[in-house]
Backbone as a printed PyTorch tensor [residue, N CA C, xyz], in Angstrom:
tensor([[[  0.8620,  -1.1100,  -0.0060],
         [  0.0350,  -0.1160,   0.1050],
         [  0.7350,   1.2010,   0.0950]],

        [[  0.6790,   2.1720,  -0.9540],
         [  1.3210,   3.3280,  -1.0580],
         [  0.7710,   4.4660,  -0.3480]],

        [[  1.6300,   5.2180,   0.4120],
         [  1.1710,   6.5150,   1.1470],
         [  0.9130,   7.4620,   0.4300]],

        [[  1.2030,   7.6630,  -1.2670],
         [  1.1880,   8.6800,  -1.6930],
         [ -0.4810,   8.7080,  -2.1910]],

        [[ -0.8850,  10.0280,  -2.6560],
         [ -2.1860,  10.3700,  -3.2580],
         [ -2.3530,   9.7450,  -4.3140]],

        [[ -3.6150,   9.4170,  -5.0550],
         [ -3.7280,   9.1870,  -6.2310],
         [ -3.4200,  10.1250,  -7.2350]],

        [[ -2.6270,   9.8200,  -8.1050],
         [ -2.0660,  10.9710,  -9.2270],
         [ -3.4300,  11.1690, -10.1380]],

        [[ -3.1990,  12.5810, -10.7830],
         [ -4.3550,  13.0960, -11.3860],
         [ -3.3550,  13.3740, -12.9600]],

        [[ -4.2740,  13.5170, -13.7340],
         [ -3.6900,  13.8630, -15.3570],
         [ -3.1300,  15.1910, -15.0500]],

        [[ -2.2790,  15.2290, -15.9850],
         [ -1.4460,  16.4860, -16.3060],
         [ -2.2420,  17.6480, -17.3540]],

        [[ -2.3570,  18.8580, -16.7550],
         [ -2.7320,  19.8420, -17.8390],
         [ -1.5320,  19.9170, -18.9810]],

        [[ -1.9660,  20.8740, -19.7780],
         [ -1.0780,  21.2170, -20.9110],
         [ -0.0640,  22.0220, -20.4350]],

        [[ -0.1550,  22.8550, -19.6500],
         [  0.6600,  23.8980, -18.9130],
         [  1.8760,  22.9430, -18.1170]],

        [[  1.4830,  22.0470, -17.4160],
         [  2.1660,  20.9640, -16.7420],
         [  2.9510,  20.0340, -17.4580]],

        [[  2.3840,  19.5700, -18.4910],
         [  3.0230,  18.7220, -19.6860],
         [  4.2520,  19.5760, -20.2520]],

        [[  3.9320,  20.8160, -20.6570],
         [  5.0940,  21.5660, -21.3940],
         [  6.2870,  21.8870, -20.5380]],

        [[  5.9720,  21.8660, -18.9090],
         [  6.8230,  22.2220, -18.1040],
         [  7.7810,  21.0160, -17.9350]],

        [[  7.1960,  19.7340, -17.8750],
         [  8.0330,  18.4880, -17.7970],
         [  8.8170,  18.2540, -19.1020]],

        [[  8.3020,  18.6280, -20.1220],
         [  9.0230,  18.1300, -21.4020],
         [ 10.2350,  19.2590, -21.2970]],

        [[ 10.0440,  20.4950, -20.8740],
         [ 11.1840,  21.2480, -20.8430],
         [ 12.1420,  20.7770, -19.8450]],

        [[ 11.7970,  19.9760, -18.7730],
         [ 13.0070,  19.3910, -17.9240],
         [ 13.1330,  17.7570, -18.4990]],

        [[ 13.0060,  17.5030, -19.8280],
         [ 13.2880,  16.4610, -20.3350],
         [ 12.6610,  15.1790, -19.5600]],

        [[ 11.5210,  15.3530, -19.2280],
         [ 10.7460,  14.2620, -18.6230],
         [  9.5830,  13.6390, -19.3600]],

        [[  9.2980,  12.5480, -19.6110],
         [  8.5240,  12.1010, -20.5110],
         [  6.8680,  12.3100, -19.7740]],

        [[  6.1450,  13.0730, -20.1800],
         [  4.9870,  13.5640, -19.3220],
         [  3.7920,  12.5910, -19.6400]],

        [[  3.9630,  11.4730, -20.5960],
         [  3.0540,  10.5580, -20.6380],
         [  2.9140,   9.5860, -19.6680]],

        [[  4.0430,   9.4230, -18.8080],
         [  4.4940,   8.3740, -17.9070],
         [  4.2490,   8.7080, -16.4410]],

        [[  3.8280,  10.1750, -16.4070],
         [  3.8080,  10.6710, -14.9810],
         [  2.5040,  11.2850, -14.5480]],

        [[  1.8140,  11.1220, -13.4960],
         [  0.6990,  11.8660, -12.8300],
         [  0.9770,  12.8320, -11.6850]],

        [[  0.2920,  13.6500, -11.7820],
         [  0.3650,  14.6310, -10.6920],
         [ -0.1100,  14.0810,  -9.1050]],

        [[  0.5660,  14.0030,  -8.2230],
         [  0.3320,  13.5800,  -7.0390],
         [ -0.1020,  14.6940,  -5.8080]],

        [[  0.9790,  15.5560,  -5.9670],
         [  0.8560,  16.7600,  -5.1040],
         [  1.4910,  18.0280,  -5.6590]],

        [[  0.6840,  19.0960,  -5.4670],
         [  1.1900,  20.4010,  -6.1110],
         [  1.2750,  21.3780,  -5.0760]],

        [[  2.5460,  21.7300,  -4.8080],
         [  3.0290,  22.8130,  -4.0580],
         [  3.2810,  24.0530,  -4.7270]],

        [[  3.4780,  25.2480,  -4.1550],
         [  3.8680,  26.3420,  -4.6980],
         [  5.4420,  26.4630,  -5.3860]],

        [[  6.3160,  25.5800,  -4.8860],
         [  7.5630,  25.6740,  -5.4180],
         [  7.8790,  24.2370,  -5.7520]],

        [[  7.1780,  22.9140,  -5.3780],
         [  7.5150,  21.7550,  -5.9160],
         [  6.3280,  20.8520,  -6.1210]],

        [[  6.5870,  20.0580,  -7.2010],
         [  5.5230,  19.2190,  -7.6850],
         [  5.9010,  17.8310,  -7.2660]],

        [[  4.8650,  16.8060,  -6.9260],
         [  5.3990,  15.6010,  -6.5620],
         [  4.4790,  14.8420,  -7.6140]],

        [[  5.2860,  13.7860,  -8.5980],
         [  4.8890,  13.1600,  -9.6700],
         [  4.9400,  11.7990,  -9.1380]],

        [[  3.7990,  10.9570,  -9.5980],
         [  3.9450,   9.4080,  -9.3620],
         [  4.0420,   8.9030, -10.9080]],

        [[  5.0140,   7.8760, -11.0860],
         [  4.9510,   7.2580, -12.4530],
         [  3.5950,   6.4210, -12.5190]],

        [[  3.1280,   6.4170, -13.6850],
         [  1.9040,   5.6020, -13.8960],
         [  1.9230,   4.1750, -13.8370]],

        [[  3.1340,   3.5600, -14.0770],
         [  3.2970,   2.0180, -14.0960],
         [  3.9880,   1.5560, -12.7780]],

        [[  5.0120,   2.2020, -12.3730],
         [  5.8650,   1.7260, -11.2580],
         [  5.5160,   2.2820,  -9.7980]],

        [[  4.5830,   3.3290, -10.1050],
         [  4.1510,   4.1150,  -8.5430],
         [  5.3450,   4.8040,  -7.8750]],

        [[  6.5410,   5.1070,  -8.8520],
         [  7.5510,   5.5890,  -8.2860],
         [  7.6160,   7.0580,  -8.0380]],

        [[  7.7670,   7.5220,  -6.8300],
         [  7.5820,   9.3160,  -6.6200],
         [  8.7850,   9.8310,  -7.3230]],

        [[  8.4530,  10.8450,  -7.7640],
         [  9.5970,  12.1290,  -8.0620],
         [  9.1390,  13.6020,  -7.9550]],

        [[ 10.1990,  14.2740,  -7.2570],
         [  9.6820,  15.6670,  -6.9790],
         [ 10.7210,  16.4770,  -8.0550]],

        [[  9.9390,  17.6560,  -8.6760],
         [ 10.4310,  18.5470,  -9.5890],
         [ 10.0960,  19.8380,  -8.9600]],

        [[ 10.9780,  20.8390,  -9.3640],
         [ 10.4670,  22.3660,  -9.0420],
         [  9.6300,  22.9450, -10.0120]],

        [[  8.7350,  23.3040,  -9.4390],
         [  7.4040,  23.9910, -10.3300],
         [  8.0320,  25.4020, -10.9630]],

        [[  7.2230,  25.8340, -12.0280],
         [  7.9100,  26.6730, -12.9470],
         [  7.6420,  28.2550, -12.0160]]])
């Protein structure tokens, strides 16, 4: 059982930001969105990753 929230689909602006960071946005879901850090969850492996928000 994972302690992270269920991931949500990315918006167009979020996808563009991830593409600028060289992250394949098709494989990631938004789990938590803070003002300076986004927490993403991988669609298949449930691996969490944190990236800086734009």
